[in-house]
C-alpha positions as CSV (number, residue, x, y, z in Angstrom):
1,M,-41.4,16.4,-15.2
2,K,-38.0,17.8,-15.2
3,R,-37.3,18.8,-12.6
4,K,-38.5,15.4,-10.9
5,L,-36.4,13.5,-13.9
6,L,-32.5,15.9,-12.3
7,P,-32.2,14.5,-8.9
8,R,-33.2,11.1,-9.9
9,V,-30.8,11.0,-12.4
10,L,-27.5,12.5,-9.9
11,I,-29.2,9.7,-7.2
12,S,-28.6,7.4,-9.9
13,L,-25.5,8.1,-10.4
14,L,-24.1,8.3,-7.4
15,G,-25.1,5.0,-6.3
16,V,-23.8,3.7,-9.9
17,A,-20.3,4.8,-8.7
18,L,-20.0,3.7,-5.4
19,I,-21.4,0.6,-6.9
20,V,-17.7,1.0,-8.9
21,W,-16.0,2.0,-6.4
22,A,-16.9,-0.8,-3.6
23,A,-16.3,-3.5,-6.4
24,G,-13.6,-2.6,-7.3
25,S,-11.9,-2.5,-3.2
26,L,-13.3,-6.4,-3.4
27,V,-11.3,-7.3,-6.0
28,L,-8.0,-5.8,-5.4
29,G,-8.4,-7.7,-1.8
30,L,-9.5,-10.3,-2.9
31,F,-6.7,-10.0,-6.4
32,G,-4.4,-7.1,-4.9
33,E,-0.9,-7.9,-4.3
34,P,0.3,-7.1,-0.8
35,A,3.3,-4.0,-0.5
36,T,5.1,-3.3,2.1
37,A,6.8,0.3,2.7
38,V,9.1,1.8,4.9
39,V,8.0,4.6,6.9
40,T,11.9,7.3,6.3
41,H,10.3,10.7,7.7
42,I,8.4,12.3,9.9
43,R,8.2,16.2,9.3
44,R,5.7,17.7,12.2
45,E,5.1,21.6,11.3
46,G,3.0,24.2,13.8
47,G,2.3,28.5,12.7
48,D,4.4,28.2,9.7
49,R,1.3,28.5,7.5
50,A,0.1,32.0,6.3
51,E,-3.9,30.8,7.4
52,T,-4.5,31.1,11.1
53,V,-4.5,27.7,12.8
54,Q,-5.9,26.9,16.3
55,L,-2.9,26.7,18.7
56,G,-1.7,23.3,19.4
57,I,-2.5,22.0,16.1
58,L,0.2,20.5,13.9
59,T,0.5,19.5,10.4
60,T,2.3,15.6,10.1
61,S,4.2,14.8,6.7
62,V,5.0,11.3,6.7
63,T,7.2,10.4,3.6
64,L,6.9,6.4,2.6
65,S,9.6,4.9,0.3
66,A,8.0,1.5,-1.2
67,C,10.1,-1.6,-0.4
68,P,11.6,-3.8,-3.6
69,T,10.2,-7.3,-3.5
70,G,9.2,-7.4,-0.4
71,R,12.6,-6.4,1.5
72,K,12.8,-4.3,4.5
């Protein structure tokens, strides 16, 4: 009995979490306020990391700054 119950409970919890996430996205889409931001800095790195990286792959870091009251 316990063996069959645990997977069902875990899948049910996952389903509830996904439903809550979808509802939150829907509410933000309907009632959320749009915001503007400006890209302030872009940095590309390649090969400076300690781990093994394939050749030709870059790490890109983008910095955004929010504009107060929607100004650009």
